[in-house]
N, C-alpha and C positions, 0 to 999 in steps of 0.2 A: 568304717563301713557304713552303708547307708541302711537306716532303718526301714523296714517294710510292713504294710499293714496285713500282709499275708501270714496266716499260721497255719498248720496243719492238725487236723483231728486225728490223733493218733492214741489209741487206748493200750498200748505195750510199751516196756522200757525200751529206751533209746539211749545208746550211748555213741558218741563221736570220738574217735581217736585219731590225732593227728600231730604231726611233727610241728614244731614251734613256728614255723616261716609261712604257714598257709592261713587264709583268713575263712576258708571254706567250712572248717569244722566248727569255727563260733558262730558262722551263718547257719549251718545245720542245728546246731544246738539252740539258737535262737528262734529258730521256727517250730519246734516241737517242744510244747508246755512240758516241764519237767525233766527234758533231756539232761544228761551229764556229759560235760565235756572234760577230756581227759588231754592234756597238751604234753608231749614228750620233747621238752627244750633241745634244740639241737638234731633231733630226730628227721630224717629225710621222708621222702613220700612213702618209701616202704618200711615205715617204723616196725610193722610187725615183723620184719624180716632181721631187720639191723639192730633193733631194740626189742629182741623175742623175750627175753627174761623180764622185763620190766612189762611187756604188753600182756602176756601169758599171767603174770601175777595180779593183775588188776580185774579181771573178770569177777572173780568171788566177791569181792568188796563191792562191786557194781551191783550185782543181783541181789546182795543181802541188804542194799540200802532202800 
């Protein structure tokens, strides 16, 4: 992944949820200071559907951090 001088001024919690094979979640998390990235190994683009139990279990921990 190429580094970028671009960063976003965001003052709310940001979480990026991705399957393990895409780099876009890493880029999104890198652009927002303090963002958290959660990668679901082996999950496809529709991780919220195919890995619903895992995805639904994570937001409480995200918001408590």
